[in-house]
C-alpha positions in Angstrom: -27.3 -15.4 11.9 -24.7 -15.5 9.1 -22.3 -18.3 8.9 -18.9 -17.3 10.1 -15.5 -18.6 9.2 -12.3 -18.4 11.2 -8.8 -18.2 9.6 -5.7 -18.5 11.7 -3.2 -15.9 10.8 0.5 -16.1 11.7 0.6 -12.5 13.0 -2.9 -11.9 14.5 -4.1 -15.3 15.4 -7.8 -16.0 14.6 -9.4 -13.7 12.1 -13.2 -14.0 11.9 -14.9 -13.6 8.5 -18.6 -13.3 7.9 -20.4 -15.0 5.0 -20.0 -12.1 2.6 -16.3 -11.8 3.1 -15.9 -15.6 2.8 -17.6 -15.4 -0.5 -15.2 -12.8 -1.8 -12.2 -14.8 -0.6 -13.5 -17.9 -2.4 -13.4 -16.2 -5.8 -10.8 -17.0 -8.5 -9.4 -13.5 -8.3 -8.7 -13.6 -4.6 -7.5 -17.2 -4.6 -4.9 -16.1 -7.2 -3.2 -14.1 -4.5 -2.4 -17.4 -2.7 0.2 -18.1 -5.4 1.8 -14.6 -5.6 4.7 -14.1 -3.3 4.4 -11.0 -1.2 8.1 -10.1 -1.6 8.6 -11.2 -5.1 12.1 -12.6 -5.7 13.3 -11.7 -2.2 13.0 -15.5 -1.3 16.3 -15.9 -3.3 18.0 -14.0 -0.4 15.7 -14.7 2.5 14.4 -18.3 2.2 11.5 -17.7 4.5 10.1 -14.9 2.4 7.6 -17.2 0.6 4.5 -15.7 2.2 1.7 -14.5 -0.2 -0.4 -11.5 -1.1 -3.3 -13.5 0.2 -2.0 -13.4 3.8 -1.1 -9.7 3.6 -4.6 -8.9 2.2 -6.3 -10.8 5.0 -4.0 -9.0 7.5 -4.8 -5.6 6.1 -8.5 -6.4 6.2 -8.2 -7.3 9.9 -6.3 -4.1 10.8 -8.6 -1.9 8.7 -11.6 -3.4 10.5 -9.9 -2.9 13.9 -8.7 0.6 13.2 -12.0 1.9 11.8 -13.9 0.3 14.7 -11.6 1.9 17.3 -12.0 5.2 15.5 -15.7 5.0 16.1 -16.8 4.9 12.5 -20.3 3.8 11.5 -21.1 0.2 10.7 -21.3 0.8 7.0 -18.0 2.7 7.0 -16.3 0.0 8.9 -17.5 -2.6 6.4 -16.3 -0.5 3.4 -12.9 0.3 4.9 -12.3 -3.4 5.8 -13.3 -4.6 2.3 -11.0 -1.9 0.8 -8.2 -3.3 2.9 -9.1 -6.9 1.8 -9.1 -5.9 -1.9 -6.4 -3.2 -2.1 -3.8 -5.6 -3.7 -6.1 -7.8 -5.8 -4.5 -6.4 -9.0 -0.9 -7.3 -8.2 1.1 -8.9 -10.9 3.1 -12.2 -10.5 5.9 -11.7 -8.0 4.1 -8.5 -6.7 6.1 -5.3 -7.0 9.0 -7.1 -8.8 7.2 -6.9 -12.1 5.2 -3.7 -11.6 7.6 -1.5 -13.7 7.1 -3.7 -16.8 3.4 -4.0 -16.2 3.0 -0.3 -16.0 5.0 0.3 -19.2 3.1 -2.4 -21.2 -0.4 -1.7 -20.1 -0.2 1.8 -18.7 -1.6 0.6 -15.3 0.0 -0.1 -12.0 -1.4 -2.6 -9.6 -4.0 -0.1 -8.3 -5.3 0.4 -11.9 -5.6 -3.4 -12.3 -7.3 -3.6 -8.9 -10.0 -1.1 -10.0 -10.5 -3.1 -13.2 -11.0 -6.3 -11.3 -13.4 -4.8 -8.7 -15.5 -3.2 -11.4 -15.7 -6.4 -13.4 -13.6 -5.5 -16.4 -11.5 -8.7 -16.5 -12.2 -12.1 -18.0 -14.4 -14.7 -16.2 -14.7 -12.2 -13.3 -16.3 -13.6 -10.1 -15.3 -11.0 -7.6 -17.2 -8.0 -8.9 -20.6 -9.5 -8.2 -19.5 -10.9 -4.9 -18.7 -7.3 -3.6 -22.3 -6.2 -4.1 -23.4 -2.8 -3.0 -20.0 -1.9 -1.5 -18.3 -1.6 -4.9 -18.6 2.1 -5.4 -17.4 3.1 -2.0 -14.5 0.6 -2.1 -13.3 2.2 -5.3 -13.5 5.7 -3.9 -11.5 4.6 -0.8 -8.8 3.0 -2.9 -8.6 6.0 -5.3 -8.0 8.3 -2.2 -11.3 10.1 -2.7 -12.9 9.1 0.7 -11.1 11.3 3.2 -10.4 9.6 6.5 -11.5 6.2 5.1 -8.9 6.4 2.3 -6.3 7.6 4.8 -6.7 4.5 6.9 -5.7 2.3 3.9 -3.0 4.5 2.3 -0.5 7.0 3.6 2.2 7.2 6.2 1.1 5.1 9.2 -1.6 3.3 7.2 -2.8 -0.3 8.0 -1.3 -1.6 4.8 2.1 -0.4 5.9 1.7 -1.7 9.5 0.8 -5.2 8.2 3.5 -5.6 5.6 6.2 -4.5 7.9 5.2 -6.8 10.7 4.5 -9.7 8.3 7.7 -9.3 6.2 9.8 -9.0 9.3 8.3 -12.2 10.7 8.8 -14.2 7.5 12.3 -12.9 6.6 13.5 -13.2 10.2 14.7 -9.6 10.0 13.8 -8.1 13.4 14.3 -4.6 12.2 10.7 -4.4 11.0 9.2 -5.1 14.4 6.1 -2.9 14.9 4.1 -2.2 18.1 0.7 -2.8 16.5 -1.5 -2.7 19.6 -0.1 0.6 20.7 -0.5 2.2 17.2 -4.1 1.1 17.0 -4.8 2.6 20.4 -3.4 6.1 19.5 -5.1 6.6 16.2 -7.7 9.3 16.2 -10.0 11.4 13.9 -10.3 15.1 14.7 -12.2 17.6 12.4 -12.5 14.9 9.8 -8.7 14.5 9.8 -6.8 11.2 10.4 -4.2 11.7 13.1 -2.3 10.1 15.9 -2.3 11.3 19.5 0.8 12.9 20.7 1.4 10.2 23.3 1.7 7.7 20.5 4.4 9.5 18.6 7.2 7.1 19.6 5.3 4.1 18.3 4.7 5.9 15.0 8.4 7.0 14.8 9.3 3.4 15.4 7.0 2.4 12.5 8.7 4.9 10.1 12.2 3.9 11.1 11.3 0.2 10.7 10.2 0.9 7.2 13.4 2.6 6.3 15.5 -0.2 7.8 13.5 -2.9 6.0 14.0 -1.0 2.7 17.7 -0.9 3.3 17.9 -4.6 4.5 15.2 -6.4 2.6 13.1 -4.6 0.0 16.2 -3.1 -1.8 18.5 -6.0 -1.4 20.7 -5.9 -4.5 20.4 -9.6 -5.3 16.6 -9.6 -5.5 16.7 -6.3 -7.4 19.0 -7.8 -10.0 16.6 -10.7 -10.6 13.6 -8.2 -10.7 15.3 -6.1 -13.4 16.0 -9.2 -15.5 12.4 -10.4 -15.0 11.0 -7.0 -16.0 13.1 -7.1 -19.2 11.7 -10.6 -20.0 8.1 -9.5 -19.4 8.5 -6.5 -21.7 9.7 -8.8 -24.4 6.9 -11.2 -23.9 4.1 -8.6 -23.9 1.2 -11.0 -23.0 -2.3 -9.9 -23.6 -3.8 -7.9 -20.7 -6.7 -10.2 -20.3 -4.3 -13.1 -19.9 -1.7 -11.4 -17.7 -4.2 -10.2 -15.1 -5.0 -13.9 -14.4 -1.4 -15.1 -14.1 0.2 -16.1 -10.8 3.9 -16.7 -10.1 3.8 -20.2 -11.6 2.1 -19.0 -14.8 4.8 -16.4 -15.3 7.6 -18.9 -14.8 6.0 -21.4 -17.2 5.8 -18.7 -19.9 9.3 -17.6 -19.1 10.7 -21.1 -19.5 9.8 -21.2 -23.2 10.1 -17.6 -24.2 13.3 -16.6 -22.3 15.0 -19.8 -21.1 18.2 -17.8 -20.2 16.4 -15.7 -17.5 14.3 -18.7 -16.5 17.5 -20.6 -15.8 19.0 -17.6 -13.8 15.9 -17.5 -11.5 15.3 -21.2 -11.1 18.9 -22.1 -10.4 19.9 -18.8 -8.7 22.7 -18.2 -11.3 22.5 -14.4 -10.7 24.8 -12.0 -12.6 26.5 -9.1 -10.8 25.2 -5.6 -10.4 25.9 -2.3 -8.8 23.6 0.3 -7.2 24.2 4.0 -7.9 22.4 6.8 -6.1 21.7 9.4 -8.7 18.6 11.2 -10.0 16.7 9.3 -12.7 17.9 11.7 -15.5 21.6 11.3 -14.4 21.1 7.5 -14.2 19.8 7.4 -17.8 22.9 9.3 -19.0 25.1 6.7 -17.2 23.2 3.9 -18.8 23.8 5.4 -22.3 27.5 5.8 -21.6 27.7 2.1 -20.7 25.8 0.9 -23.8 26.9 -2.6 -24.6 28.6 -3.1 -21.2 25.4 -3.9 -19.2 22.7 -6.5 -19.7 20.0 -4.8 -17.7 19.1 -1.7 -15.7 16.3 -0.3 -13.7 15.6 2.8 -11.7 13.8 2.6 -8.4 11.9 5.8 -7.4 11.8 6.9 -3.7 9.2 4.9 -1.8 8.7 7.8 0.6 5.1 8.8 1.0 4.5 12.5 0.9 1.3 12.5 3.0 1.9 14.4 6.2 0.8 12.4 9.2 -1.1 14.7 11.6 -0.6 14.7 15.4 -3.4 15.6 17.8 -2.0 17.8 20.6 -4.5 19.1 23.2 -7.3 19.3 20.6 -5.1 20.9 18.0 -4.0 19.2 14.8 -0.4 19.8 13.8 2.0 18.1 11.3 4.3 15.4 12.7 7.3 17.4 11.7 6.4 19.9 14.4 7.3 17.3 17.0 9.8 15.0 15.2 12.6 15.4 12.7 12.6 11.7 11.9 10.3 12.2 8.9 12.7 14.7 7.3 15.5 12.3 7.9 13.6 9.4 6.3 12.8 11.4 3.2 16.5 11.9 2.6 17.3 8.2 3.3 14.6 6.7 1.1 15.8 8.3 -2.1 15.7 7.1 -5.7 18.5 4.8 -7.0 19.6 3.1 -10.1 20.7 -0.5 -10.7 23.2 -1.7 -13.4 23.4 -5.4 -14.1 26.4 -6.9 -16.0 28.1 -10.1 -16.7 31.1 -11.0 -14.6 33.6 -10.2 -17.3 32.4 -6.6 -17.6 32.7 -5.8 -13.9 36.1 -4.1 -14.0 35.0 -2.0 -17.0 31.7 -0.9 -15.5 33.2 0.1 -12.1 36.1 1.9 -13.7 33.7 3.9 -15.8 31.7 4.8 -12.8 34.8 5.8 -10.9 35.9 8.2 -13.7 32.4 9.8 -13.5 32.8 10.1 -9.7 29.7 8.0 -9.1 29.4 6.3 -5.7 28.7 2.6 -5.9 27.1 0.1 -3.6 
């Protein structure tokens, strides 16, 4: 019998890990996630938000295993989906999504691209690739969205990644708006004609999940203060341009250590929470870029945040027929409108009146 390890999780209680999973978790690449904050700079607003990508990855592993088992998948498929859940965020940069914009611009890869590099062993001193063994090819297919239902369990509206981060982020920030009925959602997932779907009786719990996501974006994920710091940190990373092989090994502390010497101004802002002011404008990206050009010299940073809305249509199983969720609920249409793109302008205090007056003249709503 394989040796088993039990890790106590704040959301699900005891999570059992077999020897092969324990080996993966012990690698340098996975342990790095212990020192990467799940919500980036959000801790500057919500002090409890210091939980890590390590915890979220374990939680996604647990839910992926539970969901795929309940769906009646084969033993090998369950193992592959669970490992994909475990490794789906292995390529996150320091401070998670907060630095992804700069990472993508510098290296041409988002966190999924880096994740694939790590899994396939294309990073320095790589330990994790060999630890994954024969599962590697299937895990990559799942994460790239090329494995049908298996991919859909991990990524898409109602996926286990989404379920875990909402429940976990709500718990650690203390914002109850992200509460999710996890047991009910797991019970109503189904596969019909090789399509991932939810039973009609489970529609309210899925609607609750989607609404919770929208409210968490409004309240937590797009809080203006943390976005301001994120914008400044992205600017700093772009100016630093570390070598890719170095950057993929950094955690939050490594980034801050480099920042201290290469951009002490932004380091001081983050460390001592001396955050400049900013304003959010809801405009298309092209319109936002025109606004930025018109304010040249008046702002110190800017960033555009694309809509986080996922376009995958969640299917509903109704008396043996598969139908899009929009046939039963208008909430998804509403959410697509609410989770729109938006731009952030950051400026020093002495420029606030000028920036806001300019935006008023352009008839641009501000937040």
